[in-house]
TIFI-681381 format. One record per residue: x, y, z of N, C-alpha, C, O in turn. Coordinates in steps of 0.02 Angstrom, whole numbers, plus 50000, padded with zeros to 5 digits. Atoms other than C-alpha are relative to their C-alpha. Example, Ala and Ser with C-alpha at 12.3 -4.5 7.8 and 13.67 -1.06 7.14 Angstrom:
% residues 2
500454994150000506154977550390500455006050000500975005950033 499584994149997506844994750357499615005550037499865011050045 
***
This chain:
% residues 359
499734993550022535635652056470500455002950054500285002950113 499514997349952537165659956551500075007549988500145009649930 499904992950006537325678556585500725001750020500935000350076 499314998049986539115685256572499995007350021499885011649978 500004993149976539225701056679500715002650001501184998949984 499384996450014540645713456687500634996350020500924992949978 499365003049984542155707156783499944993550040500454990650059 500085005649956541425692756880499734993849966499614988749999 500275005750036540785681156745500464998149943500905001949923 499595002550055541565670756607499795003249935499205003549919 500134997250066541725679156437500414995949950501004994649962 499635003850050542215669356281500645003549979500675009749976 499354997150015544015671756230499995004549940500355009549939 500024995750058543585679056062499725006950016499945011849987 500294993649981542545692756143500525004450033500495010650026 499484996249965544055697956246500395004449951500625009849969 499614996350049544915703656087499745007049991500125011849990 500254993350013543735717956057499785003650063499675009750060 500184996749938543275721456238500615003350034500545008550066 499424997549963545055724156301500495003849957500915007549984 499514996750042546005730556150499855007549997499275009650003 500114992850007546275749256130499645001349935499925000049881 500384999350062544935753856006500265005449956500075006049898 499724994950043545935768555947500624997649964500945001449926 499435002850037547315756855884499804999249927499234997749912 500145000450071547455756655695499964992749978500374988649997 500125006850024546785741055610500324999149932500205003149886 499715001650065547785733255469499454997349954499154992249970 500525002150047546595731855321500244994549953499854992149912 499725005450042547745718955239499964993450039500314992750089 500045006449964547265701255292500644995949990500904995449935 499405004150003548745689955333500595003849970500955001249927 499494995650029549925704355298500714997750009501154999849972 499335002749989551435694955367500104993249968500634990349975 499995006450035551035679155267500114994050046500304988650024 499865005449952551155668655425499474994550000499634988750014 500535005050001549465659855409500054996149934500114999049881 499915004250060549595645055288499624993550007499434991550063 500385006250001548725628955238500424993950021500174989550056 499565005549981550215617255258500695002750016500805008750009 499354997849976552015617955318500554999449947501144999249964 499505000650053552885616455149500075006749963499595010549955 499904994550047553675629955043499604998349938499644992649913 500435001650057552475631254898499815006449963500135011649972 500254994150036551525642954785499595004350048499455002350104 500384995349958550535657754850499324997250019499014999750066 500645003149983548975646754852500014996950070499494995450098 499935002649932549655640155018499885005450052499855003950112 500034994349954549435657455094499375004149989499405009949968 500644996450009547595662155089499965006050047500235005850102 500384999250061546835674355053500405003049942500115005449893 499594997150053548315680354948499964996049936499884989949938 499995003250065548345676554762500555003249957500805008649973 499474997450043549595678854623499824999749927499394995849906 500025000350072549725682354438500654996949978501184999649994 499435004350016550925669354365500184995850061499784995250107 499825004949948551885657354480500365003350058500975002550066 499714996649941552165667554638500204994850052499824990250068 499735004849951553245658254766499835002050071499755007950087 500144998949929552885656354951500514996150041500634990150029 499475003149961554225652655081499845000050075499625005150102 500065000549928554115646455260500694999350033500744998850094 499315000049975556005645955278500455003249948500255004349891 499544996550045557515654355201500164995749939500244989649944 499825003450062557915649955020500754998650001501155003050015 499295001949997559565640455007500425003949950501015005149962 499634996250050560065650154851500155007150022500565010649992 499914993249975559985666254951500615000250045500584998250103 499365000049963561785668855006500115006350040500635007050073 499934993849963561505686055080499964998750075499624994150097 500045000749927561775688155267499325002250026499175001350085 500674997849980560025695555270499474994849982498874996349982 500465005150025559245679155211499444998750051499524999650111 500585001449958557545674255277499495005749995499585010449957 500544995150002555965684255309500185006450038500675006650075 499894993849963555855702055373499804999250072500145001850117 500215001749932554895695955526499624993349996499384991449943 500335006550001554145679355577500394994949960501014995249957 499685005350039554505664355466499875000549925500284998249885 500225000450069553595667355303500155006249959500225011749986 499924994550048553885678155149499774997549932499634991649923 500225001650068553395678654966500535002449951500885007249963 499514998250051554475679254809499685001949934499244998449910 500254997750065554135689054649500585000349950501105003149965 499485000450052555125686054488499835004849943499255005349922 500094995250054555375699354353500554998949948501144999249963 499555000750056556165696454182499795004949945499295008449953 500154995250053556175706354019499304999049972498975003949956 500665001450028554595697753957499574995950048499144992150026 500385004049951553915690354118499965003950066500465006550090 500104996649936553175697854276499534995950044499114992150020 500465003049952552335691654433499705005450044500045010350061 500354995249957551065700954539499684996350058499504990450053 500295002849938550385698054714499425004550020499495010550025 500574995849982548645703654765499574996750053499604990650064 500435002449947547375702054904499395004650005499425010549989 500604996249988545605707654944500045003050070500154999450118 499964996549936545605720655083499424998150046498904995850022 500525001749951544595718155242499375004149989498825001650001 500594995850014543455732555194500175004849943500755006149929 499904995250053543205744755052500295006550028500145008550084 499714993649979544195760955062499475005549993499045005249949 500514994849996543205776555103500215006149959500795008249962 499834994250042543125791254982500255005950042499955007850092 499734994249967544205805855035500414998550062500725003050090 499615001949941545025796155178500734998849981500884996249927 499295000950012546915795955193500234993550034500054992150091 499765006549975547795779155215500764999949998501085003249958 499275000749997549575774355262500194992849983499934988150012 499795006650025550415759855171500734998650017501155003150014 499315002249987551985749955219500084993049972499644988749980 499825006750023552805735055135500764999549996501105004549983 499285001050002554555727555140500204995549941499874990549928 499745003950056555555721054991500754998650012501085002250050 499285001549997557265712854975500204996249936499864991549916 499765003150062558245708054818500394993650016500824993550059 499635006249993558835690054805500735001049978500865004249927 499294998450010560735690154812500294997549934500805000249913 499735002350064560995680454649499645003149940499765001149883 500324996550056559895692054546500525003549958501015006049983 499544996550045560755699254393499785007049983500165011049955 500284993550014559625714354379499635002550061499434998750105 500414996949948558755726554494499505004649966499685008149919 500504995550028557135735654455500105007150026500345008150082 499984993149978557065754554463499355002050035499345006850074 500654998649969555225754454514499704993650030499744988250001 500465004949973554165743854629499425003950031499525009550055 500564996049975552435748854684499414995850024499414989750021 500635003049977550715745354754499435003749964499475009849953 500564997250036549065748154664499354998050035499274992250055 500645001249967547315749654740499445000649949499425005449911 500525000150051545795745254636499364997050027499364993650079 500655002649978543955740954650499914992749983499514989250014 500035007150020544205724254563500714997349993501185001249992 499325002850005545675712154547500375002749939500085003649885 499574997450053547115718754441500104994849945500174988949959 499835004250058547385711654266500545003549961500615009749965 499404997250033548915714154156499855005749952500275010149943 500164994750049548035725154029499775006550032499675011449997 500234993949965547505737854162500515005649993501115004549996 499584994049996548175755454150499975002550072499455004750096 499984998349930548725759354326499925007550009500305011549982 500154993049985547995775654389500505002550052500544999750107 499494997449953549365786054472499715002450065500055002650116 500314997749938548115792754598499854994350047499724995450106 500155005949959547825774954661500604995550009500524989550018 499405004149995549625769154672500555003850037500555009950041 499404997349968551245771854767500604996349971500574990349960 499405002950030552985768954695500625001550042500665006650076 499324998749976554755767054757500455000249938500394995949895 499584999250060556065772954632500725001350020500865005150067 499294998749994557955772454621500314998949931500264993449903 499755000550068558845775954457500544994749993500694992549937 499495005350002560205763254503499724993350023500104988650037 500305006449982558985749754548499854999550074500215002150116 500225000749930558065745054707500404994550034500234988550029 499575004649966559425736954809500365003750056500575009450046 499664996949944560195740754978500424994750035500254992450090 499565005349973561605728155008499614993650014499784989850059 500425006049994560265714654989499644999850067499404994450088 500384999549938559475720555151499285001949982499135003949926 500694998050010557615723855172499945007549994500255011250033 500154992950005557015740855115499245000950000498864996249984 500714998849987555325748855146499695004649947499945010049932 500434995850040554025755255025499465002750046499084998950075 500454996949951552995767655126499725006449971500075010149937 500284993850024551795781555087499275000850019498944996150042 500704998449986550105790055111499645001549934499945004149887 500404998150058548705791854985499285000950021499064998250072 500704998749987546925797954980499584995749953499674995949892 500405004750039545655784954922499465003649960499175008549983 500574997550040544415788654782499354997350029498825000450022 500585003249972543235776854872499814993749962499784993849901 500205006350032542725758854838500574995349984500444989749962 499445004550013544485751754819499974994050048499894995050108 500065006049958544445733754883500594995349992500674990650031 499445004550013546025725754811500665003750002500715009549981 499324997349996547875728754842500444995349958500424989349967 499565003950043549145723054711500725002650006500835008750003 499294998349997551055722854728500354997649938500214992249912 499635002250058552235722254582500345005749964500465011049992 499664995350043553085731354439499525002149945499344998049903 500544997750045551845741954340500255004249941499855006749902 499724996350056553035750554219499954995749937500154989949937 500125003850061552605745254040500654997649967500704991849949 499385001850035554365745553964500514997350050500915001150078 499595003249948555245733154077500755000949987501135002150035 499284999750015556935733653987500315006550023500865006650049 499744993549980557145752254019500005001050076500325005550102 500074999149928556705749954201500414994950040500344994450101 499575004849966557985736354241500725002550000500975004949950 499314997649991559705740654307500464993850006500344989550049 499565005850001561115728354270500495000150058500805005350073 499535000749945562145722054416500614996249977500584992349930 499395003750016563935715654410499954993050027499874992150088 500075006949980563855696854414500534995749965500834997749916 499545004850031564935681754375499764998249930499174999149915 500165001550069564965675954194499424995049995499054995249947 500535005150001563785661554237499325003249993498875000449961 500654996750000562375673854260499965005949952499445009349948 499964993750037562915687354138499485000749945499295006349927 500494999650055561665682954000499294998850024498824998849984 500675001449974560195679354113499755006050039500025007650092 500234993849971559205694954155499394998750045498844997350020 500565001249954558135692954310500095003950065500645004350093 500034997149933557635702454466499514995850041498964994350018 500435004149957556935692254609499975003450068500475004250102 500094996349938556195701354759499574996050049499064993150031 500415002749945555585694554925499545005650026499725011550023 500504995449974554045702955001499794997750069499714991850082 500235001849933553505703655183499675006150034499795011850015 500294995149955552485713255313499665005849964499905011449962 500414995250037551165722255211499465002750046499104998950078 500524997149958550025734455302499705006249968500035009849931 500364994150023548725747555262499525002150055499094998250075 500424997749945547895758055397499715006849982500025010949948 500324993550009546685772555393500315004950049500375003550109 499714994849956547485788355461499445003550037498925005150008 500514996949957546515796255605500215007150015500785008350037 499824993149986546455815055623500055001050076499714997650113 499874999149928547045821655793499375001150042499334998750098 500614998649962545315827855847499614993750014499374992650069 500365006349992544495811055817500374995450048500064992150090 499605004349956545925801855903499935002150073499864997950117 500064997649931545795812956058499314998150028499264996150086 500665001849977543925809756069499954992550015499644990650064 500025007249990544165790956052500374998050064500154993550099 499615001649941545475790656188499635001750065499764998750117 500384998149940544265799056309499454995050017499214994850074 500535004949988542995785056289500254994550048500854993150051 499825005149951542975771456422500034993249967499584991249930 499935006950023543625754256378499994995450061500424995950104 500075004549944543055740856498500444993849989500384990449938 499585005950004544355727456530499674994350039499474995250097 500365005649971543625710456566500484994450019500974993249985 499595005649977544365695956663499724993649970499124992249976 500225006250030544295679456571500394994250031501004993950020 499655005749972544725663456667500304995649946500084995849888 499665004150049545865650956582499544994949968499644992949911 500455005150027544425638756560499485003049953499034999449929 500504996950044543455651456454499994996549933500524995049905 500085003550063542765643256297499815004949945499725010849958 500214996050055542315649756126499255001150004498914998350047 500714998850002540595656256084499614993649993499854988749963 500455005650012539145644156091499295002650002499155007950031 500704998050003537285645156059499725000750070499824996450113 500304998749935536355652556207500395004950043500125007450092 499614995149962537765663756270499685007049995499445009049942 500264993149998537185681156323500565004450026500825003350081 499434995749982538505694956328499775007250006499465009949959 500194993149989538225712156401500485004749963501095003949967 499604994750031538815726956298500075005650050499625009850057 499924995749942539535737056440500105007349983499985011750025 499854993150017540005752756345499515002749949499695006649904 500534997450042538345756056258499615005250040499345003650093 500314994549963537595772856310499455003349959499505003849897 500564996650032535965781856272499875006650036500065007550094 500254994049968535245798956306499504997950054499144993050045 500445001849944534275798756471499284999249977498995003749945 500705001750016532565790456448499865000149925499285000649905 500095000050072532855790156259500364994049969500724990350003 499705005750034533405777456129500565002149952500834997849916 499464997750044534695788256037500684997950029500824999350087 499335002149979536445780756046500465006150009500445010849968 499484995049990537825791856118500624997949961500764991949954 499415001450042539405793156011500494995350034500824991449999 499525004449965540435784356146499824992749994500234988450012 500215007050009539455768456105500324996949938500384990849934 499805002650065540175766855930500624995450002500634990449967 499425004549999541895759355972499834992850019500084988149987 500165006949980541155744356062499574996649947499664990749933 500415002950053539855741755926500434998249939500314993249906 499565001550056541225742555795500424993850014500574990049968 499645006249983542195729055889499544994049991499764988749969 500485005350010540615718455888499944998549925499904992649906 500055001050072540495721055700500604996049974500524991649932 499415003850021542285714755679499924992650016500104988449976 500105007049981541835698855773499484996649956499564990849938 500515002950044540285696155666500294998749931500134993749899 499695001050066541315698255508500454993950001500514990449951 499575005849993542505684955573499604993650012499874988150005 500435005849987541045673455617499345000949962498825002149992 500584998350042539825675455470499394995650012498834997549994 500565004549988538735660555523499675001250068499144998350083 500294998549934538415667555697499365004049993499345008849954 500634996350000536625673355726499875002850069500004999650120 500084996449937536155685955861499305002650009498925003649961 500584995849985534705693955949500245005350049500555003850099 499834994549957534955711056026499445000850051498875001850033 500494999549946534075711756196500075006550037500625008450058 500014993849962533575728056281499654999150067499154995650071 500285000649933533215729756468500005006850034500425011150019 500024993949959532735743756589499964998050074499904992250091 500145001249929532595745656777499245000450011498875001049963 500735000349986530895745456864499695006850013499105007350030 500264993349987530715764256883499495001949945499615000549886 500484997650049529175771656798499504994849978499454989450007 500535004350026527775763956698500294994249960500734995149919 499735005950033528075746256639499885000049925500304997649886 500134999650072527275749256471500515004549965500745003049910 499504995550028528445763856441500694996750001501094997649955 499365003549995529925753356501500074994949944500604994249914 499995005050054529465739656377500155003449933500565000949894 499894996450064529385752156234500715002649995501025002349942 499324997250000531035760256285500524994549989500994995449951 499515005550007531955743556300500014997549928500544995949901 500025002350069531355738356127500305005249953500645003449905 499734994750042531805755256051500765000250004501105001449954 499275000049992533575754256122500314994049965500844994649934 499755005950035533815736556058499985001249924500444999249888 500054998650071533215742355887500535005049977500785004649921 499484995150018534435757055889500674996549988501024998249941 499395003950010535875744755909499944995849936500414995549896 500135004050060535115733455776500095004349937500425002249890 499964995650058534955748055655500725002049985500925002449927 499304998150010536775753255683500384994349965500774995549919 499655005750030537395735655641499814999149927500244997849885 500235000850070536335734555484500285005549955500495004149899 499744994450039536865751855425500744999249984500985001849934 499285001250010538685746355443500134994149955500714992349943 499915005450049538375731955324500064993050028500274988549992 499975006749971538295717155444499524995449963498944997149953 500405004650039537665702155346499734994250041499324990350017 500245005449957537365690355493499255000750012498975006150006 500704999849981535595685555542499945003250069500235000750117 500064996349937535105697955679499265001750011498905003349965 500674998149979533495701255774500075004350062500625005050089 499974996149938533045712455922499354999050039498834997250011 500585000949957531865711656070500085004150063500645004850089 499994996249938531415722356220499654996150055499134992950044 500275003749943531075714956392499765004550056499525002150108 500204995549946530695730556494500414998650062501024997950058 499655001449937531115727256677499884992950024499984991450083 500205006849979530585708956677500584995350014500484990050043 499425004549990532355701656681500575003750036501095004850006 499474996449963533355710856817500584995350016500484989350024 499415003849980535125705156857500255002350068500734999650095 499814997449934535235715257019499375003250031498855003849998 500564997049965534095723257147499855007049974500305011049962 500204993350021533095738457091499935004850059499725010550050 500064995949940533145745057270500575005150006500515009850045 499434995449996534825753757244500165002749931500004999749880 499824997050063535495765257110500504995649962500464995049901 499525004450032536945753357077499654994149968499834992249912 500375005650029535735738957051499615002149939499604998549889 500394997650058534635749256935500455001349940500265000149883 499524998750054536175754256835500174993549964500234993449903 499855006450030536585735956807499414997349959499514994049908 500605002550035534795732256753499875003749935499565001049889 500074996250062534835746056621500564997949953501125000449959 499465003050039535785736456490499764997849931499164997049919 500125003150065535905730156311500474994049995501064994650011 499615006150006536515712556276499934997349929499464998949894 500135004050060536785701656126499984992750020500414990350058 500105007249986536175683656135500144996149937499854997549884 499835004250057536915670656020499464994849990499404990150030 500555004650013535445661555945500214994149957499874989049956 499745005650039536485650755828500745001249989500955006749971 499294999650012538335647055815500264993349975500864992549962 
***
């Protein structure tokens, strides 16, 4: 068993992500929002770009489409983008399951980029995003309180450059899916005809590229100020640091309790939330939360306190919906990592760790 201490021991590279990142940074709730992660290196259908899915034959591109003659051809950022086709009697939709359910009454900020293919003969007047508790189906009546639209009476086009759909909305609560597309029922009335060569004059189609989709929870100024005051411990990770493995023990350096009590202090929540993110990304990982004290006072009381503190962390993780196998245990002062003869040593011995019991 290896003990990873603050700045002088090896910490797995994945742990560095949540230990060193600014916890007050906004998290994109849209997985693979830039479409860069893919199964293979070929342009293909949206099935190549998990976890995104489509209704009808949604296209996926890892390079610029040759038919796109605009000087803005290619993706908005990175290499990948998605294509949606709209005709008078045909529509395509793009949807994904969000990282977490939206919270009732919370305000969220949405951003997405669209661009019209240069050989399109029509432009849509509306494009939008819809949030729902279950995957969207064509017969759904889109609730205006759970959607955002971009509208232009002359069609959504800006010299074939990328334009941004952006807006804020307040969640009803429980929304888990995001769908992009054209939700207006009467498509013919919502299409704007563009001047095109005779070759395309009888073919009515709008084709839009999509890229860089994001959804973040907006943080009120008071909460943000409090989060910024919390301490974020930056850890040094040598180049040879490996991924998690069974038996690793990692100290949670920013976990705080009331003196001689087991109640968590609010400043502990950011680090625990980062741990939750890692557990969600590693659903097969199993943990035991270990509590430790220094040698001051009665050992029986120390044992009880260490176990109560480990349980407090355990309870927080369970209440937040962690599905991983988790246990907890208190060791009292039986496993010191420093001398109890000094205050600095005792401070190091008063700790909570997580031990990977299976990975």
